[in-house]
MILUMMI-404735 format. One record per residue (C-alpha): residue number from 1; residue in one letter; x, y, z. Coordinates in steps of 0.05 Angstrom, whole numbers, plus 32768, in hexadecimal, padded with zeros to 4 digits. Example, Ala and Ser with C-alpha at 12.3 -4.5 7.8 and 13.67 -1.06 7.14 Angstrom:
BEGIN
- num|residu|px|py|pz
- 1|a|80F6|7FA6|809C
- 2|s|8111|7FEB|808F
// end
This chain:
BEGIN
- num|residu|px|py|pz
- 1|x|7FDE|823B|7D67
- 2|x|7FE4|81F4|7D85
- 3|x|7FD5|820D|7DCB
- 4|x|7FB3|824C|7DE6
- 5|x|7FDB|8273|7E1A
- 6|x|7FDD|82BB|7E30
- 7|x|8020|82BD|7E52
- 8|x|805F|8295|7E5F
- 9|x|8047|827C|7EA3
- 10|x|8009|825E|7E82
- 11|x|8034|823B|7E4E
- 12|x|8062|8221|7E85
- 13|x|8026|8206|7EAC
- 14|x|800A|81E4|7E6E
- 15|x|804B|81BF|7E5F
- 16|x|8052|81AA|7EA7
- 17|x|800B|818F|7EAF
- 18|x|8006|8170|7E6A
- 19|x|8047|814A|7E77
- 20|x|802C|8131|7EBA
- 21|x|7FE9|811D|7E9A
- 22|x|800D|80F3|7E66
- 23|x|8038|80D3|7E9B
- 24|x|7FF9|80BB|7EBE
- 25|x|7FEA|80EF|7EF4
- 26|x|7FA0|80ED|7F07
- 27|x|7F9C|8118|7F45
- 28|x|7FB6|815D|7F5A
- 29|x|7FA7|817B|7F9E
- 30|x|7FAA|81C7|7F9B
- 31|x|7FAC|81F8|7FD4
- 32|x|7F94|823F|7FC9
- 33|x|7FC6|8277|7FBE
- 34|x|7FDD|82AC|7F8D
- 35|x|8023|8299|7F78
- 36|x|800C|8253|7F63
- 37|x|7FD6|826F|7F35
- 38|x|7FF7|8256|7EF4
- 39|x|7FFB|8210|7F10
- 40|x|7FB4|8210|7F2B
- 41|x|7F97|8227|7EE9
- 42|x|7FBF|81F5|7EC1
- 43|x|7FA8|81BA|7EEC
- 44|x|7F60|81D1|7EEA
- 45|x|7F64|81D3|7E9E
- 46|x|7F7C|818A|7E9D
- 47|x|7F3B|8171|7EBD
- 48|x|7F1D|813D|7EB8
- 49|x|7F5E|8118|7EA7
- 50|x|7F7E|8134|7EE6
- 51|x|7F4E|813E|7F20
- 52|x|7F5F|8182|7F40
- 53|x|7F49|8185|7F89
- 54|x|7F4B|81C7|7FB0
- 55|x|7F5B|81C0|7FFA
- 56|x|7F63|81FC|8029
- 57|x|7F93|81E2|805E
- 58|x|7FD8|81CF|8042
- 59|x|7FE8|819C|8077
- 60|x|7FA5|817A|806D
- 61|x|7FAD|817E|8021
- 62|x|7FF1|815C|8024
- 63|x|7FD7|8122|804D
- 64|x|7F9A|811B|8020
- 65|x|7FCA|8116|7FE5
- 66|x|7FF2|80E3|800C
- 67|x|7FB3|80B9|8016
- 68|x|7FA3|80BD|7FCC
- 69|x|7FE9|80A6|7FBA
- 70|x|7FE6|806D|7FED
- 71|x|7FA4|8053|7FD1
- 72|x|7FB9|8058|7F87
- 73|x|8003|804A|7F8B
- 74|x|800D|8084|7F5A
- 75|x|802B|80C9|7F64
- 76|x|7FFC|8102|7F79
- 77|x|800D|814B|7F6F
- 78|x|800A|817F|7FA6
- 79|x|8009|81C9|7F94
- 80|x|800F|8206|7FC1
- 81|x|8021|8250|7FBF
- 82|x|8061|8270|7FD9
- 83|x|8074|827D|8021
- 84|x|8062|8251|805C
- 85|x|802E|822B|8034
- 86|x|8061|81F8|801E
- 87|x|807B|81F0|8065
- 88|x|8038|81D4|8078
- 89|x|8045|819A|8048
- 90|x|8081|8185|8070
- 91|x|8062|814F|809E
- 92|x|8043|812B|8062
- 93|x|8084|8130|803A
- 94|x|80A7|810E|8074
- 95|x|8072|80D8|8078
- 96|x|8075|80CE|802D
- 97|x|80C1|80C4|8031
- 98|x|80BE|8094|806C
- 99|x|8083|806B|8052
- 100|x|809A|806D|8009
- 101|x|805E|8091|7FEB
- 102|x|8067|80B7|7FA8
- 103|x|8057|8101|7FAD
- 104|x|8067|813B|7F7E
- 105|x|806A|817B|7FA6
- 106|x|8066|81BB|7F7D
- 107|x|8073|81FA|7FA5
- 108|x|8069|823B|7F80
- 109|x|809C|8271|7F90
- 110|x|80AF|82BA|7F84
- 111|x|80E4|82C7|7F4E
- 112|x|812C|82D2|7F66
- 113|x|8127|831E|7F65
- 114|x|80F0|831C|7F99
- 115|x|8116|82F1|7FCB
- 116|x|8140|830A|8005
- 117|x|8120|834F|8002
- 118|x|80E4|8347|802F
- 119|x|80B3|833E|7FF6
- 120|x|8072|8324|8011
- 121|x|8065|82D9|801A
- 122|x|80AC|82C7|8009
- 123|x|80D9|8296|802E
- 124|x|8114|826B|801A
- 125|x|80F2|8230|7FF9
- 126|x|8130|820E|7FDD
- 127|x|813A|81CA|7FFD
- 128|x|80FE|81DB|8028
- 129|x|80F6|8191|803C
- 130|x|813E|8183|804C
- 131|x|8155|813D|8038
- 132|x|810F|811E|8036
- 133|x|8100|8125|7FEC
- 134|x|8119|80EF|7FBC
- 135|x|812D|8129|7F90
- 136|x|8124|8174|7F92
- 137|x|8133|81AE|7F65
- 138|x|811D|81F4|7F52
- 139|x|8102|81FD|7F0C
- 140|x|811C|8235|7EE0
- 141|x|80F0|8272|7ED7
- 142|x|80BC|8267|7EA1
- 143|x|80D5|8273|7E5C
- 144|x|80B5|826D|7E16
- 145|x|80F6|8253|7DF8
- 146|x|80ED|820D|7DD9
- 147|x|812C|81F4|7DFA
- 148|x|8111|8209|7E3E
- 149|x|80CE|81E7|7E30
- 150|x|80F2|81A6|7E22
- 151|x|811A|81B0|7E62
- 152|x|80D9|81B7|7E89
- 153|x|80BA|8179|7E69
- 154|x|80F7|814E|7E78
- 155|x|80FE|8169|7EBF
- 156|x|80B5|8157|7ECE
- 157|x|80C0|8111|7EB2
- 158|x|80FE|8109|7EDE
- 159|x|80D7|8121|7F1B
- 160|x|809F|80EF|7F0D
- 161|x|80D2|80B6|7F08
- 162|x|80F8|80CC|7F47
- 163|x|80B7|80CB|7F6F
- 164|x|80B4|8080|7F61
- 165|x|80FB|8066|7F57
- 166|x|8125|8048|7F74
- 167|x|80F6|804F|7FB0
- 168|x|80B5|8076|7FB0
- 169|x|80B3|80B8|7FD5
- 170|x|80A9|8103|7FCE
- 171|x|80C8|8130|7F99
- 172|x|80C9|817C|7FA3
- 173|x|80C8|81AE|7F6A
- 174|x|80CD|81F7|7F7D
- 175|x|80AF|8220|7F44
- 176|x|80BA|826C|7F3F
- 177|x|808A|8298|7F18
- 178|x|808C|82E2|7F05
- 179|x|804D|830B|7EFA
- 180|x|801C|8307|7ED9
- 181|x|8002|82CA|7EFE
- 182|x|7FBB|82CC|7EE1
- 183|x|7FB1|82B7|7E98
- 184|x|7FB9|82FD|7E7D
- 185|x|7FE8|8315|7E47
- 186|x|8031|8323|7E58
- 187|x|8041|833B|7E11
- 188|x|8065|82FB|7DFB
- 189|x|805F|82EA|7DB1
- 190|x|804B|82A1|7DAD
- 191|x|8044|829E|7D61
- 192|x|8084|8274|7D5D
- 193|x|805E|823A|7D7C
- 194|x|8037|8230|7D3B
- 195|x|8076|8218|7D18
- 196|x|80A2|81FE|7D51
- 197|x|8072|81DE|7D83
- 198|x|804C|819F|7D6F
- 199|x|802D|8180|7DAE
- 200|x|802B|8138|7D95
- 201|x|8074|813A|7D82
- 202|x|8088|8162|7DC0
- 203|x|8066|8130|7DF0
- 204|x|8073|80F1|7DC6
- 205|x|80A3|80D3|7DF8
- 206|x|8077|80E0|7E34
- 207|x|8051|80A0|7E43
- 208|x|801E|808C|7E78
- 209|x|8045|8059|7EA0
- 210|x|8061|804D|7EE4
- 211|x|80AA|8039|7EE6
- 212|x|80C4|8004|7F15
- 213|x|810C|8005|7F2D
- 214|x|8141|7FD4|7F18
- 215|x|814B|7FA8|7F54
- 216|x|818D|7F86|7F5F
- 217|x|8189|7F49|7F8C
- 218|x|81C2|7F34|7FBA
- 219|x|81C6|7EF5|7F8F
- 220|x|81DF|7F1D|7F54
- 221|x|81A2|7F1D|7F27
- 222|x|8188|7F5E|7F09
- 223|x|813D|7F64|7F07
- 224|x|811D|7F91|7ED3
- 225|x|80D9|7FAD|7EE3
- 226|x|80A7|7FCE|7EB4
- 227|x|805C|7FD5|7EAC
- 228|x|8031|7FB5|7EE1
- 229|x|8059|7F93|7F18
- 230|x|8030|7F53|7F13
- 231|x|8040|7F4D|7EC9
- 232|x|808A|7F5A|7ECA
- 233|x|80BE|7F24|7EBB
- 234|x|80EE|7F17|7EF4
- 235|x|812E|7EEF|7EF8
- 236|x|812B|7EB5|7F28
- 237|x|8145|7EC1|7F6E
- 238|x|8158|7E80|7F91
- 239|x|8142|7E75|7FD9
- 240|x|8181|7E71|8003
- 241|x|8196|7E2A|8016
- 242|x|819F|7E3E|805F
- 243|x|8155|7E50|8064
- 244|x|8141|7E0D|8048
- 245|x|816D|7DE8|807A
- 246|x|8152|7E0D|80B8
- 247|x|8115|7DF4|80DE
- 248|x|8115|7E2B|8113
- 249|x|8105|7E67|80E7
- 250|x|80CD|7E9A|80E6
- 251|x|80B3|7EC9|80B1
- 252|x|809C|7F0E|80CA
- 253|x|8068|7F2E|809E
- 254|x|8073|7F76|80B3
- 255|x|8054|7FB9|80A4
- 256|x|8041|7FBB|805B
- 257|x|800F|7FDC|802A
- 258|x|801B|7FB6|7FE9
- 259|x|7FF3|7FCB|7FAC
- 260|x|7FE4|7F81|7F9D
- 261|x|7FD6|7F66|7FE3
- 262|x|7FBD|7F21|7FCF
- 263|x|7FFB|7F13|7FA4
- 264|x|8026|7F2B|7FDE
- 265|x|8003|7EFD|8010
- 266|x|8007|7EC2|7FE0
- 267|x|8051|7ECC|7FD9
- 268|x|805C|7ECD|8024
- 269|x|8030|7E8F|802C
- 270|x|8058|7E6B|7FF7
- 271|x|8099|7E7C|8019
- 272|x|807D|7E65|805B
- 273|x|8065|7E22|8040
- 274|x|80A6|7E16|801B
- 275|x|80D0|7E21|8059
- 276|x|809C|7E07|808C
- 277|x|80A5|7E47|80B4
- 278|x|806D|7E6C|80D9
- 279|x|8059|7EB3|80C3
- 280|x|8054|7EE6|80FA
- 281|x|8025|7F18|80DA
- 282|x|8022|7F60|80F3
- 283|x|7FDB|7F7C|80F9
- 284|x|7FEE|7FAF|80C3
- 285|x|8002|7F78|8092
- 286|x|7FCF|7F61|805E
- 287|x|7FE1|7F1A|8071
- 288|x|7FAE|7F1C|80AA
- 289|x|7F78|7F2F|8079
- 290|x|7F86|7EF4|804A
- 291|x|7F87|7EC0|8082
- 292|x|7F76|7E82|8059
- 293|x|7FB3|7E8B|802D
- 294|x|7FE2|7E7C|8067
- 295|x|7FD8|7E3F|8094
- 296|x|8012|7E52|80C0
- 297|x|7FFB|7E99|80D2
- 298|x|800B|7EB2|8118
- 299|x|7FE3|7EEF|812D
- 300|x|7FEC|7EED|8179
- 301|x|8038|7EEF|817C
- 302|x|8037|7F2D|81A8
- 303|x|800F|7F09|81DE
- 304|x|8036|7EC8|81D5
- 305|x|8079|7EEA|81DF
- 306|x|8061|7F0A|8220
- 307|x|8068|7EC4|823E
- 308|x|80B2|7EBC|824F
- 309|x|80B0|7E70|824A
- 310|x|808F|7E71|8205
- 311|x|80BD|7EA8|81ED
- 312|x|80F9|7E7D|8200
- 313|x|80DC|7E3D|81E0
- 314|x|80CD|7E62|81A0
- 315|x|8111|7E85|8197
- 316|x|8122|7E81|814C
- 317|x|8164|7E75|8129
- 318|x|8150|7E9C|80EB
- 319|x|811F|7ED3|80DB
- 320|x|8106|7EEC|8098
- 321|x|80E7|7F32|809F
- 322|x|80BB|7F46|8064
- 323|x|80B3|7F92|8063
- 324|x|80BA|7FBD|80A1
- 325|x|80BF|7FA4|80E8
- 326|x|807C|7F9C|810D
- 327|x|8066|7FCD|8142
- 328|x|8068|7F9B|817B
- 329|x|809B|7FAC|81B1
- 330|x|8097|7F65|81CA
- 331|x|80AD|7F49|8187
- 332|x|80E5|7F7B|817F
- 333|x|8100|7F6D|81C5
- 334|x|80FC|7F21|81B9
- 335|x|8122|7F25|8177
- 336|x|8156|7F53|8196
- 337|x|8160|7F23|81D1
- 338|x|8164|7EE3|81A7
- 339|x|8190|7F01|8170
- 340|x|817C|7ED2|8137
- 341|x|819A|7ED8|80F1
- 342|x|816C|7F07|80CB
- 343|x|815A|7F19|8083
- 344|x|812F|7F53|806D
- 345|x|8109|7F4B|802C
- 346|x|80F6|7F8D|800C
- 347|x|8108|7FAD|7FC9
- 348|x|8115|7FF1|7FEA
- 349|x|815B|800D|7FF2
- 350|x|814B|801F|803B
- 351|x|8163|7FFF|807C
- 352|x|8129|7FD9|809D
- 353|x|814F|7FBF|80DA
- 354|x|8146|7FEE|8116
- 355|x|8163|7FB8|8142
- 356|x|81A6|7FB7|811E
- 357|x|81AB|7F6B|8120
- 358|x|81CF|7F38|80F6
- 359|x|81A6|7F4C|80BA
- 360|x|81AC|7F45|806F
- 361|x|817F|7F70|8044
- 362|x|8165|7F4D|8006
- 363|x|8151|7F85|7FD5
- 364|x|811A|7F5C|7FB4
- 365|x|80CF|7F56|7FBB
- 366|x|80B3|7F19|7FDF
- 367|x|808A|7F0A|7FA0
- 368|x|80CA|7F05|7F79
- 369|x|80EB|7ED7|7FAB
- 370|x|80AE|7EAB|7FB6
- 371|x|80A1|7E9E|7F6C
- 372|x|80DB|7E6E|7F6A
- 373|x|80C5|7E26|7F6B
- 374|x|80EA|7DE7|7F59
- 375|x|80FF|7DA2|7F6F
- 376|x|8143|7DBC|7F84
- 377|x|8125|7DDB|7FC3
- 378|x|8135|7DB6|8002
- 379|x|80F4|7DB6|802A
- 380|x|80DC|7D91|8067
- 381|x|80A7|7D5E|8056
- 382|x|8081|7D6E|8096
- 383|x|807A|7DA8|80C5
- 384|x|80B1|7DAE|80F8
- 385|x|80A6|7DAA|8143
- 386|x|80B8|7DF4|8146
- 387|x|8081|7E06|8115
- 388|x|8050|7DDC|813C
- 389|x|8062|7E01|817C
- 390|x|8050|7E43|815B
- 391|x|800F|7E29|813D
- 392|x|7FF9|7E0A|817F
- 393|x|8007|7E4A|81A5
- 394|x|7FE2|7E73|8171
- 395|x|7FA5|7E47|8174
- 396|x|7FA0|7E4A|81C0
- 397|x|7FAE|7E95|81C8
- 398|x|7F82|7EA8|818D
- 399|x|7F49|7E81|81AC
- 400|x|7F54|7EA3|81F0
- 401|x|7F55|7EE8|81D0
- 402|x|7F18|7EDC|81A6
- 403|x|7EEF|7EBE|81DF
- 404|x|7F01|7EF7|820D
- 405|x|7EEE|7F2E|81DC
- 406|x|7EB0|7F0B|81C1
- 407|x|7E90|7F0A|8206
- 408|x|7EA6|7F50|8219
- 409|x|7E6D|7F82|821E
- 410|x|7E92|7FBE|823A
- 411|x|7EAD|7FF0|8208
- 412|x|7EF7|7FDE|8209
- 413|x|7F1A|8001|81D0
- 414|x|7F44|7FC5|81BC
- 415|x|7F04|7F9F|81AA
- 416|x|7EF6|7FD2|8173
- 417|x|7F32|7FB9|814B
- 418|x|7F1E|7F70|8157
- 419|x|7ED7|7F7E|8140
- 420|x|7EEE|7FA3|8101
- 421|x|7F16|7F67|80EB
- 422|x|7ED6|7F3D|80E7
- 423|x|7EA1|7F70|80D4
- 424|x|7EBA|7F9C|809B
- 425|x|7EA1|7F8F|8054
- 426|x|7ED4|7F6A|8029
- 427|x|7F0C|7F94|800D
- 428|x|7EFC|7FD1|8037
- 429|x|7F34|8005|8038
- 430|x|7F44|8011|8082
- 431|x|7F71|8049|809C
- 432|x|7F8F|803A|80E1
- 433|x|7FA7|8076|810A
- 434|x|7FE7|8075|8131
- 435|x|7FF1|806D|817D
- 436|x|7FBF|803D|819D
- 437|x|7F94|8029|8160
- 438|x|7FD0|800D|813B
- 439|x|7FE4|7FE5|8178
- 440|x|7F9E|7FCB|8186
- 441|x|7F9D|7FB2|813E
- 442|x|7FDE|7F8C|814A
- 443|x|7FC4|7F70|818C
- 444|x|7F7E|7F5C|8178
- 445|x|7F73|7F5D|812C
- 446|x|7F58|7F17|811D
- 447|x|7F6F|7EF3|80DD
- 448|x|7F38|7EF4|80A8
- 449|x|7F2B|7EEC|805E
- 450|x|7F0B|7F30|8052
- 451|x|7F44|7F4F|802B
- 452|x|7F40|7F8F|8053
- 453|x|7F70|7FC3|8036
- 454|x|7F94|7FE0|8072
- 455|x|7FB8|8023|806C
- 456|x|7FE0|804A|809F
- 457|x|8016|8080|80A7
- 458|x|804C|8056|80C7
- 459|x|8086|8079|80A5
- 460|x|808F|80AF|80DB
- 461|x|8057|8094|8107
- 462|x|8038|80D9|8115
- 463|x|7FF0|80EA|8123
- 464|x|7FF0|8126|80F5
- 465|x|7FC6|8121|80B6
- 466|x|7F9F|80E4|80CD
- 467|x|7F5A|80F9|80B5
- 468|x|7F73|8118|8075
- 469|x|7F9B|80DA|8062
- 470|x|7F5E|80AE|806E
- 471|x|7F33|80DC|8043
- 472|x|7F68|80DA|800C
- 473|x|7F66|808E|800E
- 474|x|7F1A|808C|800C
- 475|x|7F10|80C1|7FD5
- 476|x|7EF2|809F|7F98
- 477|x|7EFE|805A|7FB5
- 478|x|7ED4|8026|7FD8
- 479|x|7EB1|803D|8018
- 480|x|7EE8|8042|804C
- 481|x|7EF3|8041|8097
- 482|x|7F23|8064|80C5
- 483|x|7F35|804B|810B
- 484|x|7F50|8085|8136
- 485|x|7F57|80A1|817B
- 486|x|7F3C|80E5|8190
- 487|x|7F7F|810A|8190
- 488|x|7F92|80F4|814A
- 489|x|7F4F|810A|8130
- 490|x|7F52|814D|8154
- 491|x|7F98|8159|8139
- 492|x|7F7C|815A|80F2
- 493|x|7F35|8175|80F7
- 494|x|7F43|81A3|80BC
- 495|x|7F3F|8164|8093
- 496|x|7EF3|816A|8098
- 497|x|7EF8|81A7|806B
- 498|x|7F02|8176|8031
- 499|x|7EBB|815D|803A
- 500|x|7E9E|8185|7FFF
- 501|x|7ED4|816A|7FD0
- 502|x|7ED2|8123|7FEA
- 503|x|7EB3|80ED|7FBE
- 504|x|7EA2|80AC|7FE1
- 505|x|7E99|8098|8029
- 506|x|7EC3|8096|8068
- 507|x|7EAC|807B|80AB
- 508|x|7ED7|8093|80E5
- 509|x|7ED7|8064|8120
- 510|x|7EEC|8093|8156
- 511|x|7F08|8075|8196
- 512|x|7EFD|80AF|81C6
- 513|x|7F23|80A2|8207
- 514|x|7F2E|80ED|8212
- 515|x|7F79|80ED|820A
- 516|x|7FB7|80C8|81F4
- 517|x|7FAE|807F|8205
- 518|x|7FF3|806C|81EC
- 519|x|8013|8092|8226
- 520|x|7FED|8068|8258
- 521|x|801A|802E|8244
- 522|x|805A|8054|8252
- 523|x|807F|805C|8295
- 524|x|806E|80A6|8297
- 525|x|8025|8092|82A6
- 526|x|8039|8086|82EE
- 527|x|804D|80CE|82F8
- 528|x|8011|80FB|82FF
- 529|x|801A|8135|8300
- 530|x|8031|8144|82CA
- 531|x|8015|8107|82A4
- 532|x|7FCC|8119|829A
- 533|x|7FD8|8161|8284
- 534|x|8016|8158|8259
- 535|x|8010|8110|8240
- 536|x|7FC8|80F9|8247
- 537|x|7FB3|813E|822D
- 538|x|7F67|8136|8231
- 539|x|7F44|8168|8203
- 540|x|7EFC|815F|821C
- 541|x|7EDD|816A|81D7
- 542|x|7E94|815E|81C6
- 543|x|7E9C|813A|8184
- 544|x|7E53|813F|8173
- 545|x|7E59|818B|8172
- 546|x|7E9B|8187|814C
- 547|x|7E7B|815C|8116
- 548|x|7E3F|818B|8112
- 549|x|7E6E|81C5|8104
- 550|x|7E88|81A0|80C6
- 551|x|7E44|8182|80B3
- 552|x|7E5F|813D|80BF
- 553|x|7E32|8105|80D8
- 554|x|7E3E|80EF|8120
- 555|x|7E24|80B4|8148
- 556|x|7E35|809D|818E
- 557|x|7E41|8052|8192
- 558|x|7E29|8032|81D2
- 559|x|7E2D|7FE7|81C2
- 560|x|7E55|7FB7|8198
- 561|x|7E16|7FA0|8174
- 562|x|7E08|7FE8|815F
- 563|x|7E4F|7FEF|8145
- 564|x|7E4B|7FAF|811C
- 565|x|7E0B|7FC8|80FB
- 566|x|7E2B|800A|80E8
- 567|x|7E6A|7FE9|80CA
- 568|x|7E48|7FB9|8099
- 569|x|7E2D|7FCF|806A
- 570|x|7E4F|8012|8064
- 571|x|7E2F|8050|8044
- 572|x|7E48|8064|7FFF
- 573|x|7E50|80AF|8009
- 574|x|7E60|80E3|803E
- 575|x|7E89|80E5|807E
- 576|x|7E71|80CC|80C1
- 577|x|7E8E|80C3|8106
- 578|x|7E7C|8088|8132
- 579|x|7E94|809C|8177
- 580|x|7EA5|8065|81A9
- 581|x|7EB2|8082|81EE
- 582|x|7EE3|8059|8218
- 583|x|7F09|8061|8259
- 584|x|7F53|806D|824B
- 585|x|7F70|8056|828D
- 586|x|7F42|8019|8294
- 587|x|7F54|8002|824E
- 588|x|7F9E|800B|825A
- 589|x|7F99|7FE1|829A
- 590|x|7F72|7FAB|8274
- 591|x|7FA9|7FA5|8240
- 592|x|7FDF|7FA2|8274
- 593|x|7FBC|7F6A|8299
- 594|x|7F9F|7F41|8261
- 595|x|7FD1|7F43|8228
- 596|x|8000|7F19|8253
- 597|x|7FC9|7EEF|8273
- 598|x|7FB3|7ED2|8231
- 599|x|7FEF|7EA3|8235
- 600|x|7FF3|7E96|8280
- 601|x|7FD2|7E51|827D
- 602|x|7FEC|7E3C|8239
- 603|x|801D|7E01|8237
- 604|x|8039|7DE8|81F6
// end
């Protein structure tokens, strides 16, 4: 017999996992449970081609899978049993949808006859994740019929493709199983497989490849993608004449996690130099980590725009936004007030304009647009006065920020982001938690040439799954770092349960200000009570004891020199926490006073 199986469920699991293996799946995250037994066994039998990782907590498992998919750019499978187990995947499914990360969610389920009759561990799992999946369906009950096996194969191929095209995101397959769940006989006669089932013929059309969507530009050219994105042939997309004729334009390099960051940054730099427009680079953009590629890089725009006179002088006529809008409230308010003409460059089919301005979405990649060169381009022979205004302001404010932080001895949490930007080993994967860490990166991250690979969950901007996502990114990759606050870490301490499965190293730089620092920046901070109890929410946790519980290394950082020594070089295995204790209210006051003061004496 071509394959060995004891029951129909085992055959079903084999077809499913073998199809995924041939499509290119390399990682499956599996949560314990009974109803998912056929899937768990099938994935385990596919090792080492597919790494099967067992994780207890479903929410943590889902974010770990999310991190793996972020780092690799390839779909990762999530498996759970029936009942509320799948509901715990929901936050990560939402984040995957909003941040365009490919996930294949496989929820095992009871068969139809055990539903709606109070059978144990049974809930309505159909469309469990609402409208968030790219695609969702329930598979038929396992059947040995050859027609049904081909149905299963093609449905899995379709699910794989839908997790990546036209925009990456989650796909949900609900999979019912009848007993027996373990690989014991159910009485099925599989002798027919000897004559009817030939694996190489059956799987002949299943190839290890990632499909890229057909992108249709607003200029009318269809772009066919296939194979590796850097190798594909693209039709030329002309740079609009109106961009070329404008000397008061800016390029915003927004939130982005491209798989080929250097190519991405080169494309933005080329567009900038062609148009002679400055590039306002979000702290979460790789552009700040490839600083030498772009001579017109502006990293202090948030501080610059806090000066009303400078904000007025620098008002643009046109804005090209690459990727998603930066975090900065100052930038958003300025664009909203000045109402320039705007273009968004991103191949996604989603709307990336939360300001609802005069915006045209160009459904192309910046690499595609910026590859166009030719003598027909109308370019300024020298930098415009407008560009010089931006570059002068950047030079002065950058110097003021750097001098202030370089001489600062007190443990101000914003300096941690500044120090990371100059200390990490080249190419280090860095996961940046939401709330204050992501804002401190935008405020203070200094342009560098280290090629740091920044990752983040800015789809839904939640603090759930922070640790697990970072561990997923770090697993089997270069030694990695996470920058997080105390509440985000506490919200996901079950992530530490992965430690025995984790391969690699993660350093957690913990900013412990005993509460939610982001709320100190909001108007509600002036109203106490109820502020401290219901918004600041101090937890008063001894992190040394917490780490000891999980057998995780812990060290209290008491100086910037000590922190620098711990960040470079990084260990190559294990998990450790470097705790930096700061004063939440003092740091909030420092930001309020100094972010604006950096431009007080600047005249351009």
